[in-house]
mmCIF file of the N, C-alpha and C atoms, coordinates in Angstrom:
data_MODEL
# 
_entry.id   MODEL 
# 
loop_
_atom_site.group_PDB 
_atom_site.id 
_atom_site.type_symbol 
_atom_site.label_atom_id 
_atom_site.label_alt_id 
_atom_site.label_comp_id 
_atom_site.label_asym_id 
_atom_site.label_entity_id 
_atom_site.label_seq_id 
_atom_site.pdbx_PDB_ins_code 
_atom_site.Cartn_x 
_atom_site.Cartn_y 
_atom_site.Cartn_z 
_atom_site.occupancy 
_atom_site.B_iso_or_equiv 
_atom_site.pdbx_formal_charge 
_atom_site.auth_seq_id 
_atom_site.auth_comp_id 
_atom_site.auth_asym_id 
_atom_site.auth_atom_id 
_atom_site.pdbx_PDB_model_num 
ATOM 1   N N  . MET A 1 1  ? 1.533   -7.214  -0.729  1.00 0.00 ? 1  MET A N  1 
ATOM 2   C CA . MET A 1 1  ? 1.706   -7.629  -2.263  1.00 0.00 ? 1  MET A CA 1 
ATOM 3   C C  . MET A 1 1  ? 3.046   -7.448  -2.821  1.00 0.00 ? 1  MET A C  1 
ATOM 4   N N  . ALA A 1 2  ? 3.787   -6.234  -2.643  1.00 0.00 ? 2  ALA A N  1 
ATOM 5   C CA . ALA A 1 2  ? 4.980   -6.033  -3.117  1.00 0.00 ? 2  ALA A CA 1 
ATOM 6   C C  . ALA A 1 2  ? 6.004   -7.033  -2.777  1.00 0.00 ? 2  ALA A C  1 
ATOM 7   N N  . ALA A 1 3  ? 6.000   -7.550  -1.543  1.00 0.00 ? 3  ALA A N  1 
ATOM 8   C CA . ALA A 1 3  ? 6.711   -8.521  -0.956  1.00 0.00 ? 3  ALA A CA 1 
ATOM 9   C C  . ALA A 1 3  ? 6.636   -9.943  -1.862  1.00 0.00 ? 3  ALA A C  1 
ATOM 10  N N  . ARG A 1 4  ? 5.086   -10.415 -1.831  1.00 0.00 ? 4  ARG A N  1 
ATOM 11  C CA . ARG A 1 4  ? 4.719   -11.375 -2.483  1.00 0.00 ? 4  ARG A CA 1 
ATOM 12  C C  . ARG A 1 4  ? 5.393   -11.484 -3.967  1.00 0.00 ? 4  ARG A C  1 
ATOM 13  N N  . ALA A 1 5  ? 5.274   -10.312 -4.646  1.00 0.00 ? 5  ALA A N  1 
ATOM 14  C CA . ALA A 1 5  ? 5.733   -10.187 -6.061  1.00 0.00 ? 5  ALA A CA 1 
ATOM 15  C C  . ALA A 1 5  ? 7.108   -10.370 -6.111  1.00 0.00 ? 5  ALA A C  1 
ATOM 16  N N  . GLN A 1 6  ? 7.690   -10.131 -5.195  1.00 0.00 ? 6  GLN A N  1 
ATOM 17  C CA . GLN A 1 6  ? 9.305   -10.131 -5.240  1.00 0.00 ? 6  GLN A CA 1 
ATOM 18  C C  . GLN A 1 6  ? 9.600   -11.593 -5.190  1.00 0.00 ? 6  GLN A C  1 
ATOM 19  N N  . GLU A 1 7  ? 8.779   -12.436 -4.371  1.00 0.00 ? 7  GLU A N  1 
ATOM 20  C CA . GLU A 1 7  ? 9.173   -13.732 -4.201  1.00 0.00 ? 7  GLU A CA 1 
ATOM 21  C C  . GLU A 1 7  ? 8.598   -14.413 -5.445  1.00 0.00 ? 7  GLU A C  1 
ATOM 22  N N  . ALA A 1 8  ? 7.676   -14.002 -5.967  1.00 0.00 ? 8  ALA A N  1 
ATOM 23  C CA . ALA A 1 8  ? 7.255   -14.906 -7.189  1.00 0.00 ? 8  ALA A CA 1 
ATOM 24  C C  . ALA A 1 8  ? 7.752   -14.359 -8.504  1.00 0.00 ? 8  ALA A C  1 
ATOM 25  N N  . ALA A 1 9  ? 8.579   -13.313 -8.429  1.00 0.00 ? 9  ALA A N  1 
ATOM 26  C CA . ALA A 1 9  ? 9.458   -12.703 -9.577  1.00 0.00 ? 9  ALA A CA 1 
ATOM 27  C C  . ALA A 1 9  ? 10.285  -13.785 -10.361 1.00 0.00 ? 9  ALA A C  1 
ATOM 28  N N  . ALA A 1 10 ? 10.697  -14.883 -9.813  1.00 0.00 ? 10 ALA A N  1 
ATOM 29  C CA . ALA A 1 10 ? 11.524  -15.874 -10.407 1.00 0.00 ? 10 ALA A CA 1 
ATOM 30  C C  . ALA A 1 10 ? 10.582  -16.694 -11.430 1.00 0.00 ? 10 ALA A C  1 
ATOM 31  N N  . ALA A 1 11 ? 9.431   -16.555 -11.295 1.00 0.00 ? 11 ALA A N  1 
ATOM 32  C CA . ALA A 1 11 ? 8.227   -17.246 -12.149 1.00 0.00 ? 11 ALA A CA 1 
ATOM 33  C C  . ALA A 1 11 ? 7.944   -16.613 -13.499 1.00 0.00 ? 11 ALA A C  1 
ATOM 34  N N  . VAL A 1 12 ? 8.296   -15.521 -13.660 1.00 0.00 ? 12 VAL A N  1 
ATOM 35  C CA . VAL A 1 12 ? 8.138   -14.889 -15.015 1.00 0.00 ? 12 VAL A CA 1 
ATOM 36  C C  . VAL A 1 12 ? 9.157   -14.577 -15.647 1.00 0.00 ? 12 VAL A C  1 
ATOM 37  N N  . ARG A 1 13 ? 9.303   -14.136 -16.683 1.00 0.00 ? 13 ARG A N  1 
ATOM 38  C CA . ARG A 1 13 ? 10.473  -13.854 -17.550 1.00 0.00 ? 13 ARG A CA 1 
ATOM 39  C C  . ARG A 1 13 ? 11.240  -12.756 -16.974 1.00 0.00 ? 13 ARG A C  1 
ATOM 40  N N  . GLU A 1 14 ? 12.645  -12.809 -17.011 1.00 0.00 ? 14 GLU A N  1 
ATOM 41  C CA . GLU A 1 14 ? 13.676  -11.826 -16.261 1.00 0.00 ? 14 GLU A CA 1 
ATOM 42  C C  . GLU A 1 14 ? 13.172  -10.358 -16.955 1.00 0.00 ? 14 GLU A C  1 
ATOM 43  N N  . ALA A 1 15 ? 12.738  -10.325 -18.286 1.00 0.00 ? 15 ALA A N  1 
ATOM 44  C CA . ALA A 1 15 ? 12.252  -9.045  -18.663 1.00 0.00 ? 15 ALA A CA 1 
ATOM 45  C C  . ALA A 1 15 ? 11.052  -8.320  -18.116 1.00 0.00 ? 15 ALA A C  1 
ATOM 46  N N  . ASP A 1 16 ? 10.289  -9.054  -17.615 1.00 0.00 ? 16 ASP A N  1 
ATOM 47  C CA . ASP A 1 16 ? 9.108   -8.491  -16.808 1.00 0.00 ? 16 ASP A CA 1 
ATOM 48  C C  . ASP A 1 16 ? 9.094   -8.656  -15.301 1.00 0.00 ? 16 ASP A C  1 
ATOM 49  N N  . ARG A 1 17 ? 10.425  -9.049  -14.620 1.00 0.00 ? 17 ARG A N  1 
ATOM 50  C CA . ARG A 1 17 ? 10.229  -9.082  -13.425 1.00 0.00 ? 17 ARG A CA 1 
ATOM 51  C C  . ARG A 1 17 ? 10.091  -7.696  -12.616 1.00 0.00 ? 17 ARG A C  1 
ATOM 52  N N  . ASP A 1 18 ? 10.906  -6.799  -13.301 1.00 0.00 ? 18 ASP A N  1 
ATOM 53  C CA . ASP A 1 18 ? 10.755  -5.384  -12.666 1.00 0.00 ? 18 ASP A CA 1 
ATOM 54  C C  . ASP A 1 18 ? 9.343   -4.729  -12.705 1.00 0.00 ? 18 ASP A C  1 
ATOM 55  N N  . LEU A 1 19 ? 8.783   -5.019  -13.907 1.00 0.00 ? 19 LEU A N  1 
ATOM 56  C CA . LEU A 1 19 ? 7.325   -4.587  -14.005 1.00 0.00 ? 19 LEU A CA 1 
ATOM 57  C C  . LEU A 1 19 ? 6.349   -5.063  -13.159 1.00 0.00 ? 19 LEU A C  1 
ATOM 58  N N  . LEU A 1 20 ? 6.691   -6.530  -12.869 1.00 0.00 ? 20 LEU A N  1 
ATOM 59  C CA . LEU A 1 20 ? 5.946   -7.170  -12.063 1.00 0.00 ? 20 LEU A CA 1 
ATOM 60  C C  . LEU A 1 20 ? 5.922   -6.647  -10.340 1.00 0.00 ? 20 LEU A C  1 
ATOM 61  N N  . VAL A 1 21 ? 7.051   -6.403  -10.022 1.00 0.00 ? 21 VAL A N  1 
ATOM 62  C CA . VAL A 1 21 ? 7.251   -5.626  -8.670  1.00 0.00 ? 21 VAL A CA 1 
ATOM 63  C C  . VAL A 1 21 ? 6.916   -4.212  -8.525  1.00 0.00 ? 21 VAL A C  1 
ATOM 64  N N  . ALA A 1 22 ? 7.007   -3.655  -9.928  1.00 0.00 ? 22 ALA A N  1 
ATOM 65  C CA . ALA A 1 22 ? 6.678   -2.285  -9.744  1.00 0.00 ? 22 ALA A CA 1 
ATOM 66  C C  . ALA A 1 22 ? 5.030   -2.153  -9.608  1.00 0.00 ? 22 ALA A C  1 
ATOM 67  N N  . ALA A 1 23 ? 4.306   -3.023  -10.440 1.00 0.00 ? 23 ALA A N  1 
ATOM 68  C CA . ALA A 1 23 ? 2.894   -3.091  -10.356 1.00 0.00 ? 23 ALA A CA 1 
ATOM 69  C C  . ALA A 1 23 ? 2.384   -3.319  -9.104  1.00 0.00 ? 23 ALA A C  1 
ATOM 70  N N  . ALA A 1 24 ? 3.232   -4.210  -8.378  1.00 0.00 ? 24 ALA A N  1 
ATOM 71  C CA . ALA A 1 24 ? 2.651   -4.785  -6.866  1.00 0.00 ? 24 ALA A CA 1 
ATOM 72  C C  . ALA A 1 24 ? 2.630   -3.520  -6.122  1.00 0.00 ? 24 ALA A C  1 
ATOM 73  N N  . TRP A 1 25 ? 3.803   -2.711  -6.271  1.00 0.00 ? 25 TRP A N  1 
ATOM 74  C CA . TRP A 1 25 ? 4.046   -1.511  -5.252  1.00 0.00 ? 25 TRP A CA 1 
ATOM 75  C C  . TRP A 1 25 ? 2.881   -0.407  -5.359  1.00 0.00 ? 25 TRP A C  1 
ATOM 76  N N  . LEU A 1 26 ? 2.651   -0.285  -6.699  1.00 0.00 ? 26 LEU A N  1 
ATOM 77  C CA . LEU A 1 26 ? 1.652   0.662   -7.176  1.00 0.00 ? 26 LEU A CA 1 
ATOM 78  C C  . LEU A 1 26 ? 0.181   0.164   -6.451  1.00 0.00 ? 26 LEU A C  1 
ATOM 79  N N  . HIS A 1 27 ? -0.042  -1.105  -6.548  1.00 0.00 ? 27 HIS A N  1 
ATOM 80  C CA . HIS A 1 27 ? -1.256  -1.742  -5.903  1.00 0.00 ? 27 HIS A CA 1 
ATOM 81  C C  . HIS A 1 27 ? -1.301  -1.464  -4.490  1.00 0.00 ? 27 HIS A C  1 
ATOM 82  N N  . ASP A 1 28 ? -0.042  -1.770  -3.738  1.00 0.00 ? 28 ASP A N  1 
ATOM 83  C CA . ASP A 1 28 ? -0.127  -1.415  -2.235  1.00 0.00 ? 28 ASP A CA 1 
ATOM 84  C C  . ASP A 1 28 ? -0.380  0.153   -1.884  1.00 0.00 ? 28 ASP A C  1 
ATOM 85  N N  . ILE A 1 29 ? 0.507   1.040   -2.901  1.00 0.00 ? 29 ILE A N  1 
ATOM 86  C CA . ILE A 1 29 ? 0.090   2.264   -2.555  1.00 0.00 ? 29 ILE A CA 1 
ATOM 87  C C  . ILE A 1 29 ? -1.199  2.748   -2.587  1.00 0.00 ? 29 ILE A C  1 
ATOM 88  N N  . GLY A 1 30 ? -1.764  2.246   -3.906  1.00 0.00 ? 30 GLY A N  1 
ATOM 89  C CA . GLY A 1 30 ? -3.193  2.567   -4.104  1.00 0.00 ? 30 GLY A CA 1 
ATOM 90  C C  . GLY A 1 30 ? -4.258  2.141   -3.105  1.00 0.00 ? 30 GLY A C  1 
ATOM 91  N N  . TYR A 1 31 ? -4.012  1.200   -2.611  1.00 0.00 ? 31 TYR A N  1 
ATOM 92  C CA . TYR A 1 31 ? -4.782  0.553   -1.370  1.00 0.00 ? 31 TYR A CA 1 
ATOM 93  C C  . TYR A 1 31 ? -4.563  1.065   -0.052  1.00 0.00 ? 31 TYR A C  1 
ATOM 94  N N  . ALA A 1 32 ? -3.348  1.588   0.353   1.00 0.00 ? 32 ALA A N  1 
ATOM 95  C CA . ALA A 1 32 ? -2.901  2.124   1.502   1.00 0.00 ? 32 ALA A CA 1 
ATOM 96  C C  . ALA A 1 32 ? -3.463  3.634   1.588   1.00 0.00 ? 32 ALA A C  1 
ATOM 97  N N  . VAL A 1 33 ? -3.484  4.342   0.564   1.00 0.00 ? 33 VAL A N  1 
ATOM 98  C CA . VAL A 1 33 ? -3.783  5.848   0.717   1.00 0.00 ? 33 VAL A CA 1 
ATOM 99  C C  . VAL A 1 33 ? -5.535  5.970   1.192   1.00 0.00 ? 33 VAL A C  1 
ATOM 100 N N  . PRO A 1 34 ? -6.327  5.135   0.415   1.00 0.00 ? 34 PRO A N  1 
ATOM 101 C CA . PRO A 1 34 ? -7.783  5.256   0.749   1.00 0.00 ? 34 PRO A CA 1 
ATOM 102 C C  . PRO A 1 34 ? -7.989  4.677   2.302   1.00 0.00 ? 34 PRO A C  1 
ATOM 103 N N  . ARG A 1 35 ? -7.286  3.767   2.750   1.00 0.00 ? 35 ARG A N  1 
ATOM 104 C CA . ARG A 1 35 ? -7.350  3.404   4.212   1.00 0.00 ? 35 ARG A CA 1 
ATOM 105 C C  . ARG A 1 35 ? -6.878  4.314   5.162   1.00 0.00 ? 35 ARG A C  1 
ATOM 106 N N  . HIS A 1 36 ? -5.685  5.018   4.977   1.00 0.00 ? 36 HIS A N  1 
ATOM 107 C CA . HIS A 1 36 ? -5.305  6.069   5.531   1.00 0.00 ? 36 HIS A CA 1 
ATOM 108 C C  . HIS A 1 36 ? -6.271  7.542   5.811   1.00 0.00 ? 36 HIS A C  1 
ATOM 109 N N  . ARG A 1 37 ? -6.762  7.819   4.570   1.00 0.00 ? 37 ARG A N  1 
ATOM 110 C CA . ARG A 1 37 ? -7.909  8.731   4.615   1.00 0.00 ? 37 ARG A CA 1 
ATOM 111 C C  . ARG A 1 37 ? -9.095  8.389   5.224   1.00 0.00 ? 37 ARG A C  1 
ATOM 112 N N  . ALA A 1 38 ? -9.433  7.139   5.205   1.00 0.00 ? 38 ALA A N  1 
ATOM 113 C CA . ALA A 1 38 ? -10.557 6.928   6.063   1.00 0.00 ? 38 ALA A CA 1 
ATOM 114 C C  . ALA A 1 38 ? -10.397 6.899   7.523   1.00 0.00 ? 38 ALA A C  1 
ATOM 115 N N  . LEU A 1 39 ? -9.116  6.493   7.926   1.00 0.00 ? 39 LEU A N  1 
ATOM 116 C CA . LEU A 1 39 ? -9.102  6.693   9.488   1.00 0.00 ? 39 LEU A CA 1 
ATOM 117 C C  . LEU A 1 39 ? -9.110  8.103   9.912   1.00 0.00 ? 39 LEU A C  1 
ATOM 118 N N  . ILE A 1 40 ? -8.547  8.925   8.964   1.00 0.00 ? 40 ILE A N  1 
ATOM 119 C CA . ILE A 1 40 ? -8.606  10.668  9.479   1.00 0.00 ? 40 ILE A CA 1 
ATOM 120 C C  . ILE A 1 40 ? -9.979  11.089  9.162   1.00 0.00 ? 40 ILE A C  1 
ATOM 121 N N  . VAL A 1 41 ? -10.714 10.544  8.364   1.00 0.00 ? 41 VAL A N  1 
ATOM 122 C CA . VAL A 1 41 ? -12.227 10.974  8.143   1.00 0.00 ? 41 VAL A CA 1 
ATOM 123 C C  . VAL A 1 41 ? -13.195 10.505  9.265   1.00 0.00 ? 41 VAL A C  1 
ATOM 124 N N  . CYS A 1 42 ? -12.969 9.069   9.619   1.00 0.00 ? 42 CYS A N  1 
ATOM 125 C CA . CYS A 1 42 ? -13.652 8.379   10.439  1.00 0.00 ? 42 CYS A CA 1 
ATOM 126 C C  . CYS A 1 42 ? -13.336 8.515   12.013  1.00 0.00 ? 42 CYS A C  1 
ATOM 127 N N  . ALA A 1 43 ? -12.296 9.132   12.184  1.00 0.00 ? 43 ALA A N  1 
ATOM 128 C CA . ALA A 1 43 ? -11.674 9.360   13.689  1.00 0.00 ? 43 ALA A CA 1 
ATOM 129 C C  . ALA A 1 43 ? -12.502 10.433  14.429  1.00 0.00 ? 43 ALA A C  1 
ATOM 130 N N  . PRO A 1 44 ? -13.033 10.149  15.676  1.00 0.00 ? 44 PRO A N  1 
ATOM 131 C CA . PRO A 1 44 ? -14.083 11.109  16.171  1.00 0.00 ? 44 PRO A CA 1 
ATOM 132 C C  . PRO A 1 44 ? -13.247 12.229  16.579  1.00 0.00 ? 44 PRO A C  1 
ATOM 133 N N  . PRO A 1 45 ? -13.866 13.234  16.514  1.00 0.00 ? 45 PRO A N  1 
ATOM 134 C CA . PRO A 1 45 ? -13.367 14.766  16.922  1.00 0.00 ? 45 PRO A CA 1 
ATOM 135 C C  . PRO A 1 45 ? -12.610 14.358  18.505  1.00 0.00 ? 45 PRO A C  1 
ATOM 136 N N  . THR A 1 46 ? -11.609 15.190  18.761  1.00 0.00 ? 46 THR A N  1 
ATOM 137 C CA . THR A 1 46 ? -11.033 15.296  19.995  1.00 0.00 ? 46 THR A CA 1 
ATOM 138 C C  . THR A 1 46 ? -11.291 16.709  20.771  1.00 0.00 ? 46 THR A C  1 
ATOM 139 N N  . THR A 1 47 ? -11.506 16.633  22.011  1.00 0.00 ? 47 THR A N  1 
ATOM 140 C CA . THR A 1 47 ? -11.699 17.944  22.676  1.00 0.00 ? 47 THR A CA 1 
ATOM 141 C C  . THR A 1 47 ? -10.547 18.378  23.456  1.00 0.00 ? 47 THR A C  1 
ATOM 142 N N  . PRO A 1 48 ? -10.008 19.527  23.500  1.00 0.00 ? 48 PRO A N  1 
ATOM 143 C CA . PRO A 1 48 ? -8.981  19.895  24.008  1.00 0.00 ? 48 PRO A CA 1 
ATOM 144 C C  . PRO A 1 48 ? -9.331  19.529  25.728  1.00 0.00 ? 48 PRO A C  1 
ATOM 145 N N  . SER A 1 49 ? -8.027  19.227  26.225  1.00 0.00 ? 49 SER A N  1 
ATOM 146 C CA . SER A 1 49 ? -8.403  18.884  27.762  1.00 0.00 ? 49 SER A CA 1 
ATOM 147 C C  . SER A 1 49 ? -8.173  20.292  28.415  1.00 0.00 ? 49 SER A C  1 
ATOM 148 N N  . ALA A 1 50 ? -8.760  20.188  29.513  1.00 0.00 ? 50 ALA A N  1 
ATOM 149 C CA . ALA A 1 50 ? -8.665  21.529  30.239  1.00 0.00 ? 50 ALA A CA 1 
ATOM 150 C C  . ALA A 1 50 ? -7.525  21.719  31.060  1.00 0.00 ? 50 ALA A C  1 
ATOM 151 N N  . PRO A 1 51 ? -6.821  23.099  31.164  1.00 0.00 ? 51 PRO A N  1 
ATOM 152 C CA . PRO A 1 51 ? -5.517  23.216  31.933  1.00 0.00 ? 51 PRO A CA 1 
ATOM 153 C C  . PRO A 1 51 ? -5.544  22.746  33.313  1.00 0.00 ? 51 PRO A C  1 
# 
């Protein structure tokens, strides 16, 4: 989303461009954290291998 916002920034007022890109970064971060946590929680437990 942040990359797309950077591309679209020219379509908004210059005063709002930084805000648009910052909001897109926060959007990306907000979605990335739950996905990362879900992978940790849902991953099957591993068993140590015998020596």
